[in-house]
BALOBA-1460 file (C-alpha; in Angstrom, 3 decimals):
// residues 313
<rec num="1" residu="m" x="27.758" y="0.641" z="16.639"/>
<rec num="2" residu="k" x="25.931" y="-0.589" z="13.607"/>
<rec num="3" residu="k" x="22.701" y="-2.483" z="14.000"/>
<rec num="4" residu="y" x="21.736" y="-5.273" z="11.691"/>
<rec num="5" residu="t" x="18.413" y="-6.740" z="10.735"/>
<rec num="6" residu="l" x="17.491" y="-10.320" z="9.959"/>
<rec num="7" residu="l" x="14.218" y="-12.115" z="9.332"/>
<rec num="8" residu="f" x="14.016" y="-15.774" z="10.357"/>
<rec num="9" residu="a" x="10.797" y="-17.893" z="10.052"/>
<rec num="10" residu="a" x="11.112" y="-21.697" z="9.493"/>
<rec num="11" residu="l" x="10.964" y="-24.795" z="11.664"/>
<rec num="12" residu="i" x="14.194" y="-26.809" z="11.693"/>
<rec num="13" residu="a" x="13.984" y="-30.575" z="12.284"/>
<rec num="14" residu="l" x="16.812" y="-32.899" z="13.228"/>
<rec num="15" residu="s" x="18.472" y="-34.782" z="10.389"/>
<rec num="16" residu="s" x="19.257" y="-37.564" z="12.820"/>
<rec num="17" residu="s" x="16.598" y="-39.679" z="14.508"/>
<rec num="18" residu="l" x="18.817" y="-39.767" z="17.626"/>
<rec num="19" residu="f" x="17.426" y="-36.408" z="18.727"/>
<rec num="20" residu="a" x="13.915" y="-36.768" z="17.276"/>
<rec num="21" residu="e" x="12.249" y="-35.160" z="20.286"/>
<rec num="22" residu="e" x="14.639" y="-32.200" z="20.570"/>
<rec num="23" residu="t" x="14.930" y="-30.231" z="17.364"/>
<rec num="24" residu="l" x="17.685" y="-27.874" z="16.344"/>
<rec num="25" residu="l" x="15.099" y="-25.134" z="16.596"/>
<rec num="26" residu="d" x="14.687" y="-26.023" z="20.262"/>
<rec num="27" residu="l" x="18.429" y="-25.749" z="20.767"/>
<rec num="28" residu="l" x="18.755" y="-22.447" z="18.920"/>
<rec num="29" residu="g" x="15.794" y="-20.908" z="20.682"/>
<rec num="30" residu="t" x="14.558" y="-17.471" z="19.629"/>
<rec num="31" residu="n" x="16.973" y="-15.177" z="21.457"/>
<rec num="32" residu="r" x="19.217" y="-13.202" z="19.065"/>
<rec num="33" residu="v" x="21.501" y="-10.193" z="19.448"/>
<rec num="34" residu="d" x="23.001" y="-7.674" z="17.031"/>
<rec num="35" residu="a" x="26.559" y="-6.335" z="17.000"/>
<rec num="36" residu="s" x="25.771" y="-3.938" z="19.846"/>
<rec num="37" residu="g" x="24.540" y="-6.779" z="22.017"/>
<rec num="38" residu="q" x="20.907" y="-5.664" z="21.820"/>
<rec num="39" residu="p" x="18.395" y="-8.528" z="21.816"/>
<rec num="40" residu="v" x="16.447" y="-9.033" z="18.563"/>
<rec num="41" residu="v" x="13.748" y="-11.618" z="17.907"/>
<rec num="42" residu="d" x="14.315" y="-13.515" z="14.672"/>
<rec num="43" residu="q" x="11.755" y="-15.336" z="12.548"/>
<rec num="44" residu="k" x="13.657" y="-17.647" z="10.214"/>
<rec num="45" residu="i" x="16.866" y="-19.680" z="10.052"/>
<rec num="46" residu="t" x="18.360" y="-21.236" z="6.926"/>
<rec num="47" residu="a" x="22.090" y="-21.240" z="7.669"/>
<rec num="48" residu="v" x="24.141" y="-21.479" z="10.863"/>
<rec num="49" residu="y" x="27.628" y="-19.952" z="10.792"/>
<rec num="50" residu="f" x="30.186" y="-21.140" z="13.368"/>
<rec num="51" residu="s" x="33.093" y="-18.724" z="13.482"/>
<rec num="52" residu="a" x="35.387" y="-16.613" z="15.702"/>
<rec num="53" residu="h" x="37.474" y="-13.440" z="15.548"/>
<rec num="54" residu="w" x="40.734" y="-15.228" z="16.477"/>
<rec num="55" residu="c" x="40.329" y="-17.804" z="13.669"/>
<rec num="56" residu="g" x="42.489" y="-16.955" z="10.623"/>
<rec num="57" residu="p" x="40.473" y="-19.017" z="8.068"/>
<rec num="58" residu="c" x="37.280" y="-17.499" z="9.513"/>
<rec num="59" residu="k" x="38.513" y="-13.955" z="8.863"/>
<rec num="60" residu="v" x="39.272" y="-14.974" z="5.277"/>
<rec num="61" residu="f" x="35.907" y="-16.634" z="4.662"/>
<rec num="62" residu="t" x="33.595" y="-14.196" z="6.478"/>
<rec num="63" residu="p" x="33.941" y="-11.373" z="3.886"/>
<rec num="64" residu="k" x="33.012" y="-13.865" z="1.148"/>
<rec num="65" residu="l" x="29.907" y="-14.907" z="3.044"/>
<rec num="66" residu="v" x="28.951" y="-11.272" z="3.692"/>
<rec num="67" residu="d" x="29.296" y="-10.522" z="-0.025"/>
<rec num="68" residu="v" x="27.170" y="-13.528" z="-1.046"/>
<rec num="69" residu="y" x="24.573" y="-12.675" z="1.596"/>
<rec num="70" residu="n" x="24.253" y="-9.082" z="0.381"/>
<rec num="71" residu="q" x="23.987" y="-10.253" z="-3.237"/>
<rec num="72" residu="a" x="21.281" y="-12.711" z="-2.223"/>
<rec num="73" residu="k" x="19.300" y="-9.923" z="-0.589"/>
<rec num="74" residu="k" x="19.551" y="-7.795" z="-3.720"/>
<rec num="75" residu="e" x="18.304" y="-10.764" z="-5.754"/>
<rec num="76" residu="g" x="15.442" y="-11.271" z="-3.309"/>
<rec num="77" residu="l" x="16.543" y="-14.805" z="-2.443"/>
<rec num="78" residu="d" x="15.183" y="-16.410" z="0.702"/>
<rec num="79" residu="f" x="18.546" y="-16.923" z="2.403"/>
<rec num="80" residu="e" x="19.404" y="-16.129" z="6.023"/>
<rec num="81" residu="v" x="22.371" y="-16.671" z="8.326"/>
<rec num="82" residu="i" x="22.763" y="-16.844" z="12.109"/>
<rec num="83" residu="f" x="26.173" y="-16.494" z="13.744"/>
<rec num="84" residu="v" x="27.332" y="-18.803" z="16.562"/>
<rec num="85" residu="s" x="30.484" y="-17.359" z="18.091"/>
<rec num="86" residu="s" x="33.508" y="-19.195" z="19.473"/>
<rec num="87" residu="d" x="35.187" y="-15.960" z="20.512"/>
<rec num="88" residu="q" x="36.983" y="-15.555" z="23.834"/>
<rec num="89" residu="s" x="34.642" y="-12.834" z="25.123"/>
<rec num="90" residu="e" x="31.401" y="-11.090" z="24.331"/>
<rec num="91" residu="e" x="33.337" y="-7.928" z="23.484"/>
<rec num="92" residu="k" x="35.470" y="-9.830" z="20.949"/>
<rec num="93" residu="m" x="32.312" y="-11.308" z="19.421"/>
<rec num="94" residu="q" x="30.703" y="-7.904" z="19.005"/>
<rec num="95" residu="d" x="33.928" y="-6.400" z="17.640"/>
<rec num="96" residu="y" x="34.087" y="-9.240" z="15.105"/>
<rec num="97" residu="m" x="30.501" y="-8.667" z="13.975"/>
<rec num="98" residu="e" x="31.102" y="-4.955" z="13.571"/>
<rec num="99" residu="e" x="34.495" y="-5.160" z="11.890"/>
<rec num="100" residu="a" x="33.270" y="-7.792" z="9.414"/>
<rec num="101" residu="e" x="30.038" y="-5.827" z="8.880"/>
<rec num="102" residu="m" x="27.958" y="-8.929" z="9.428"/>
<rec num="103" residu="p" x="24.422" y="-8.171" z="8.191"/>
<rec num="104" residu="w" x="22.915" y="-11.045" z="10.151"/>
<rec num="105" residu="l" x="22.208" y="-11.709" z="13.830"/>
<rec num="106" residu="a" x="23.809" y="-14.028" z="16.365"/>
<rec num="107" residu="l" x="23.073" y="-16.164" z="19.378"/>
<rec num="108" residu="p" x="23.892" y="-14.318" z="22.618"/>
<rec num="109" residu="y" x="27.465" y="-14.950" z="23.725"/>
<rec num="110" residu="d" x="28.032" y="-17.769" z="26.242"/>
<rec num="111" residu="s" x="24.300" y="-18.544" z="26.400"/>
<rec num="112" residu="d" x="22.732" y="-21.936" z="26.998"/>
<rec num="113" residu="a" x="21.476" y="-21.931" z="23.418"/>
<rec num="114" residu="s" x="24.977" y="-21.243" z="22.089"/>
<rec num="115" residu="d" x="26.447" y="-24.050" z="24.201"/>
<rec num="116" residu="q" x="23.778" y="-26.511" z="23.101"/>
<rec num="117" residu="v" x="24.179" y="-25.648" z="19.425"/>
<rec num="118" residu="k" x="27.969" y="-26.101" z="19.647"/>
<rec num="119" residu="k" x="27.373" y="-29.448" z="21.324"/>
<rec num="120" residu="f" x="24.993" y="-30.381" z="18.504"/>
<rec num="121" residu="k" x="27.725" y="-29.430" z="15.988"/>
<rec num="122" residu="s" x="30.341" y="-31.655" z="17.583"/>
<rec num="123" residu="e" x="28.193" y="-34.614" z="18.642"/>
<rec num="124" residu="t" x="25.447" y="-34.808" z="16.011"/>
<rec num="125" residu="l" x="27.185" y="-33.298" z="12.997"/>
<rec num="126" residu="d" x="30.547" y="-34.732" z="14.146"/>
<rec num="127" residu="v" x="32.424" y="-31.546" z="13.271"/>
<rec num="128" residu="n" x="35.007" y="-29.916" z="15.556"/>
<rec num="129" residu="f" x="36.504" y="-27.155" z="13.420"/>
<rec num="130" residu="i" x="35.598" y="-23.647" z="12.328"/>
<rec num="131" residu="p" x="34.657" y="-21.900" z="10.137"/>
<rec num="132" residu="l" x="31.623" y="-24.046" z="9.502"/>
<rec num="133" residu="l" x="28.518" y="-23.074" z="7.568"/>
<rec num="134" residu="v" x="25.630" y="-25.518" z="7.972"/>
<rec num="135" residu="i" x="22.811" y="-25.092" z="5.449"/>
<rec num="136" residu="l" x="19.242" y="-26.218" z="6.180"/>
<rec num="137" residu="n" x="16.250" y="-26.245" z="3.870"/>
<rec num="138" residu="a" x="12.765" y="-25.008" z="4.727"/>
<rec num="139" residu="k" x="11.992" y="-28.330" z="6.434"/>
<rec num="140" residu="g" x="15.038" y="-28.038" z="8.679"/>
<rec num="141" residu="e" x="16.933" y="-30.774" z="6.885"/>
<rec num="142" residu="v" x="20.702" y="-30.388" z="6.567"/>
<rec num="143" residu="v" x="21.383" y="-29.973" z="2.859"/>
<rec num="144" residu="a" x="25.059" y="-29.022" z="3.218"/>
<rec num="145" residu="k" x="27.495" y="-29.318" z="6.115"/>
<rec num="146" residu="n" x="30.246" y="-27.772" z="3.992"/>
<rec num="147" residu="g" x="28.500" y="-24.579" z="2.969"/>
<rec num="148" residu="r" x="31.870" y="-22.867" z="3.165"/>
<rec num="149" residu="g" x="33.252" y="-25.041" z="0.378"/>
<rec num="150" residu="d" x="30.183" y="-24.336" z="-1.778"/>
<rec num="151" residu="i" x="30.589" y="-20.579" z="-1.290"/>
<rec num="152" residu="d" x="34.311" y="-20.754" z="-2.125"/>
<rec num="153" residu="a" x="33.632" y="-22.745" z="-5.295"/>
<rec num="154" residu="l" x="30.330" y="-21.306" z="-6.540"/>
<rec num="155" residu="g" x="29.769" y="-17.956" z="-4.874"/>
<rec num="156" residu="l" x="26.153" y="-16.820" z="-5.191"/>
<rec num="157" residu="q" x="25.344" y="-19.877" z="-7.344"/>
<rec num="158" residu="a" x="25.755" y="-22.016" z="-4.233"/>
<rec num="159" residu="l" x="22.323" y="-20.811" z="-3.167"/>
<rec num="160" residu="q" x="20.816" y="-22.401" z="-6.266"/>
<rec num="161" residu="k" x="22.490" y="-25.671" z="-5.322"/>
<rec num="162" residu="w" x="20.874" y="-25.440" z="-1.897"/>
<rec num="163" residu="g" x="17.476" y="-24.631" z="-3.385"/>
<rec num="164" residu="a" x="17.158" y="-21.005" z="-2.266"/>
<rec num="165" residu="q" x="14.288" y="-19.264" z="-4.037"/>
<rec num="166" residu="k" x="12.537" y="-15.954" z="-4.060"/>
<rec num="167" residu="p" x="9.725" y="-15.987" z="-1.473"/>
<rec num="168" residu="t" x="6.248" y="-16.244" z="-2.925"/>
<rec num="169" residu="p" x="4.259" y="-13.091" z="-2.143"/>
<rec num="170" residu="i" x="0.929" y="-13.557" z="-0.400"/>
<rec num="171" residu="a" x="-1.811" y="-12.531" z="-2.816"/>
<rec num="172" residu="k" x="-4.206" y="-9.982" z="-1.427"/>
<rec num="173" residu="s" x="-7.872" y="-10.754" z="-1.740"/>
<rec num="174" residu="v" x="-9.457" y="-8.354" z="-4.193"/>
<rec num="175" residu="k" x="-12.826" y="-9.020" z="-2.622"/>
<rec num="176" residu="n" x="-11.636" y="-7.991" z="0.834"/>
<rec num="177" residu="a" x="-9.276" y="-5.253" z="-0.293"/>
<rec num="178" residu="p" x="-10.296" y="-1.875" z="1.114"/>
<rec num="179" residu="k" x="-11.855" y="0.390" z="-1.455"/>
<rec num="180" residu="k" x="-10.150" y="3.677" z="-2.057"/>
<rec num="181" residu="e" x="-12.702" y="6.416" z="-1.991"/>
<rec num="182" residu="a" x="-12.066" y="9.866" z="-3.321"/>
<rec num="183" residu="p" x="-12.120" y="12.496" z="-0.589"/>
<rec num="184" residu="p" x="-15.420" y="14.377" z="-0.523"/>
<rec num="185" residu="q" x="-15.289" y="17.664" z="-2.385"/>
<rec num="186" residu="p" x="-17.494" y="20.499" z="-1.200"/>
<rec num="187" residu="p" x="-19.812" y="21.879" z="-3.900"/>
<rec num="188" residu="p" x="-19.121" y="25.361" z="-5.224"/>
<rec num="189" residu="a" x="-20.931" y="28.068" z="-3.337"/>
<rec num="190" residu="p" x="-23.992" y="29.647" z="-4.967"/>
<rec num="191" residu="e" x="-23.087" y="32.517" z="-7.291"/>
<rec num="192" residu="k" x="-25.985" y="34.775" z="-6.348"/>
<rec num="193" residu="k" x="-29.662" y="34.498" z="-5.467"/>
<rec num="194" residu="e" x="-32.523" y="34.519" z="-7.937"/>
<rec num="195" residu="m" x="-30.421" y="34.857" z="-11.073"/>
<rec num="196" residu="t" x="-32.662" y="35.166" z="-14.145"/>
<rec num="197" residu="m" x="-32.074" y="33.469" z="-17.471"/>
<rec num="198" residu="s" x="-31.100" y="36.725" z="-19.100"/>
<rec num="199" residu="e" x="-28.369" y="37.226" z="-16.496"/>
<rec num="200" residu="l" x="-27.233" y="33.673" z="-16.968"/>
<rec num="201" residu="n" x="-26.891" y="33.994" z="-20.739"/>
<rec num="202" residu="t" x="-24.697" y="37.088" z="-20.437"/>
<rec num="203" residu="r" x="-22.340" y="35.499" z="-17.879"/>
<rec num="204" residu="l" x="-21.751" y="31.960" z="-19.136"/>
<rec num="205" residu="v" x="-17.966" y="32.273" z="-19.344"/>
<rec num="206" residu="e" x="-17.729" y="33.707" z="-15.860"/>
<rec num="207" residu="l" x="-20.138" y="31.154" z="-14.406"/>
<rec num="208" residu="d" x="-18.578" y="28.021" z="-15.929"/>
<rec num="209" residu="g" x="-18.257" y="25.420" z="-13.184"/>
<rec num="210" residu="k" x="-20.165" y="27.545" z="-10.657"/>
<rec num="211" residu="v" x="-23.539" y="27.182" z="-9.029"/>
<rec num="212" residu="i" x="-26.381" y="29.636" z="-9.547"/>
<rec num="213" residu="e" x="-29.549" y="29.979" z="-7.534"/>
<rec num="214" residu="t" x="-32.774" y="30.512" z="-9.460"/>
<rec num="215" residu="k" x="-36.485" y="29.752" z="-9.302"/>
<rec num="216" residu="i" x="-38.651" y="27.377" z="-11.316"/>
<rec num="217" residu="t" x="-42.387" y="27.648" z="-11.714"/>
<rec num="218" residu="r" x="-42.914" y="24.553" z="-13.852"/>
<rec num="219" residu="a" x="-41.097" y="21.529" z="-15.332"/>
<rec num="220" residu="s" x="-42.130" y="19.245" z="-18.198"/>
<rec num="221" residu="s" x="-40.960" y="16.978" z="-21.032"/>
<rec num="222" residu="f" x="-39.116" y="14.389" z="-18.962"/>
<rec num="223" residu="e" x="-36.629" y="12.253" z="-20.888"/>
<rec num="224" residu="q" x="-34.490" y="9.506" z="-19.348"/>
<rec num="225" residu="i" x="-30.833" y="9.854" z="-20.423"/>
<rec num="226" residu="n" x="-29.368" y="6.942" z="-18.458"/>
<rec num="227" residu="a" x="-29.848" y="5.104" z="-15.159"/>
<rec num="228" residu="e" x="-28.738" y="8.151" z="-13.186"/>
<rec num="229" residu="k" x="-29.918" y="11.146" z="-15.202"/>
<rec num="230" residu="y" x="-33.097" y="12.638" z="-16.674"/>
<rec num="231" residu="r" x="-33.618" y="15.741" z="-18.781"/>
<rec num="232" residu="a" x="-36.507" y="18.086" z="-18.069"/>
<rec num="233" residu="y" x="-37.600" y="21.296" z="-19.713"/>
<rec num="234" residu="c" x="-37.963" y="23.928" z="-17.000"/>
<rec num="235" residu="y" x="-39.603" y="27.361" z="-16.958"/>
<rec num="236" residu="y" x="-37.857" y="30.025" z="-14.916"/>
<rec num="237" residu="y" x="-39.671" y="32.702" z="-12.967"/>
<rec num="238" residu="t" x="-38.469" y="36.180" z="-13.973"/>
<rec num="239" residu="g" x="-41.031" y="38.557" z="-12.539"/>
<rec num="240" residu="s" x="-44.220" y="39.101" z="-10.597"/>
<rec num="241" residu="s" x="-46.298" y="38.239" z="-13.664"/>
<rec num="242" residu="g" x="-44.968" y="34.694" z="-13.626"/>
<rec num="243" residu="s" x="-43.622" y="34.895" z="-17.172"/>
<rec num="244" residu="g" x="-40.211" y="33.471" z="-18.002"/>
<rec num="245" residu="s" x="-38.124" y="31.456" z="-20.417"/>
<rec num="246" residu="g" x="-37.388" y="27.777" z="-20.518"/>
<rec num="247" residu="e" x="-34.209" y="25.697" z="-20.613"/>
<rec num="248" residu="s" x="-33.333" y="21.978" z="-20.510"/>
<rec num="249" residu="v" x="-31.892" y="20.806" z="-17.210"/>
<rec num="250" residu="l" x="-30.196" y="17.527" z="-16.319"/>
<rec num="251" residu="i" x="-31.840" y="16.032" z="-13.249"/>
<rec num="252" residu="p" x="-30.380" y="13.320" z="-11.005"/>
<rec num="253" residu="k" x="-32.750" y="10.477" z="-10.218"/>
<rec num="254" residu="e" x="-32.815" y="11.555" z="-6.572"/>
<rec num="255" residu="g" x="-34.412" y="14.852" z="-7.599"/>
<rec num="256" residu="k" x="-36.840" y="13.570" z="-10.212"/>
<rec num="257" residu="e" x="-39.766" y="13.485" z="-7.771"/>
<rec num="258" residu="f" x="-39.245" y="17.140" z="-6.953"/>
<rec num="259" residu="f" x="-39.344" y="18.129" z="-10.649"/>
<rec num="260" residu="e" x="-42.379" y="15.972" z="-11.276"/>
<rec num="261" residu="e" x="-44.191" y="18.028" z="-8.645"/>
<rec num="262" residu="m" x="-43.066" y="21.134" z="-10.493"/>
<rec num="263" residu="s" x="-44.606" y="19.780" z="-13.716"/>
<rec num="264" residu="k" x="-48.052" y="19.966" z="-12.059"/>
<rec num="265" residu="k" x="-47.781" y="23.691" z="-11.438"/>
<rec num="266" residu="g" x="-48.788" y="26.379" z="-13.874"/>
<rec num="267" residu="f" x="-47.258" y="29.780" z="-14.457"/>
<rec num="268" residu="g" x="-49.542" y="31.298" z="-11.881"/>
<rec num="269" residu="g" x="-48.414" y="28.904" z="-9.175"/>
<rec num="270" residu="s" x="-45.725" y="29.421" z="-6.617"/>
<rec num="271" residu="s" x="-42.085" y="29.128" z="-7.617"/>
<rec num="272" residu="e" x="-39.433" y="26.879" z="-6.069"/>
<rec num="273" residu="t" x="-35.756" y="27.653" z="-5.519"/>
<rec num="274" residu="v" x="-33.234" y="25.302" z="-7.112"/>
<rec num="275" residu="y" x="-29.465" y="25.256" z="-7.526"/>
<rec num="276" residu="l" x="-28.019" y="24.659" z="-10.977"/>
<rec num="277" residu="l" x="-24.413" y="23.889" z="-11.901"/>
<rec num="278" residu="v" x="-23.318" y="25.625" z="-15.109"/>
<rec num="279" residu="h" x="-21.288" y="23.716" z="-17.699"/>
<rec num="280" residu="s" x="-20.333" y="25.994" z="-20.575"/>
<rec num="281" residu="k" x="-18.057" y="25.575" z="-23.568"/>
<rec num="282" residu="k" x="-16.091" y="28.150" z="-25.497"/>
<rec num="283" residu="p" x="-17.797" y="29.701" z="-28.538"/>
<rec num="284" residu="i" x="-17.227" y="28.248" z="-31.985"/>
<rec num="285" residu="r" x="-15.295" y="30.693" z="-34.128"/>
<rec num="286" residu="v" x="-16.691" y="31.167" z="-37.647"/>
<rec num="287" residu="n" x="-15.038" y="33.681" z="-39.982"/>
<rec num="288" residu="a" x="-13.267" y="35.299" z="-37.028"/>
<rec num="289" residu="g" x="-16.569" y="35.815" z="-35.272"/>
<rec num="290" residu="d" x="-18.197" y="34.133" z="-32.280"/>
<rec num="291" residu="y" x="-20.893" y="31.774" z="-33.481"/>
<rec num="292" residu="s" x="-22.575" y="30.750" z="-30.262"/>
<rec num="293" residu="w" x="-22.105" y="29.441" z="-26.749"/>
<rec num="294" residu="s" x="-22.818" y="25.837" z="-25.821"/>
<rec num="295" residu="y" x="-23.829" y="25.243" z="-22.233"/>
<rec num="296" residu="q" x="-25.639" y="22.812" z="-20.010"/>
<rec num="297" residu="l" x="-27.433" y="23.234" z="-16.714"/>
<rec num="298" residu="e" x="-27.395" y="20.480" z="-14.123"/>
<rec num="299" residu="a" x="-29.673" y="20.430" z="-11.107"/>
<rec num="300" residu="i" x="-27.654" y="19.547" z="-8.021"/>
<rec num="301" residu="g" x="-30.034" y="20.182" z="-5.175"/>
<rec num="302" residu="e" x="-33.082" y="21.870" z="-3.749"/>
<rec num="303" residu="r" x="-31.420" y="23.475" z="-0.749"/>
<rec num="304" residu="y" x="-27.867" y="24.430" z="0.066"/>
<rec num="305" residu="r" x="-26.940" y="23.710" z="3.680"/>
<rec num="306" residu="k" x="-24.135" y="25.940" z="4.874"/>
<rec num="307" residu="s" x="-23.727" y="23.848" z="7.986"/>
<rec num="308" residu="t" x="-22.813" y="20.754" z="5.958"/>
<rec num="309" residu="g" x="-21.737" y="22.315" z="2.674"/>
<rec num="310" residu="k" x="-24.053" y="19.964" z="0.782"/>
<rec num="311" residu="y" x="-27.137" y="20.116" z="-1.368"/>
<rec num="312" residu="s" x="-30.122" y="17.926" z="-0.624"/>
<rec num="313" residu="w" x="-33.411" y="17.129" z="-2.335"/>
């Protein structure tokens, strides 16, 4: 059997002061069932539909109400229905719900709540016939006892008459909204150990986006690029004599202290291992010939930790 869903969430107050202490919500309770008889907890009620399978006018009106209800859901209108059966058995009630494809829920058959609501219909609303569609606003006030007549005459526009609106979405606090962080990406593995500048210059295309491991004997000429980056001119160790060539390297602020220590060393001092990320660009073509390569070296760490896959200063 088909199962139907319904969301109910509003307090319903009596329109008559005679029952001021016992509201219609009290009479309806919170126990609901679907067409298979399974209990479902609802959250909101805006219309109560009194009907039965044996009732000829009911079987004519129910498809109209189903159609309007489905249209209202497509429009996003805050309109709900609960079925109160006057059928001769629970099986007949469930057959009626399934055959009519009722998309709403119902009070359990022959329950205390159903009996009390029917009593409310006859004594408080002074109505003894079916089908009956009673419409209540968000405050629980009866805005239409003849909802059936409104549906017959106006169709979906009846909901506008009753004041049905699209529910207002609850704005999420931007301040408290969880921040989406990009998943951590492991750095590229070092290309090879102790690569010299001459090797680097001959392999720029191959090394683009990769990390090389080299040694520095001295750093100088610090220049602040922005709040996060500095540029330093570094001398690379290429042999036992301590001679080498120099290149500009972008340095993150976290590693500036390390490079400042390097600036105090001379060519005869000890060298330090660093890891540099290579950013290279394609050569500029001039007269069908390669003009030059443009590249940049960025210091990303002093040591590469295989255990964590990270570089640290």
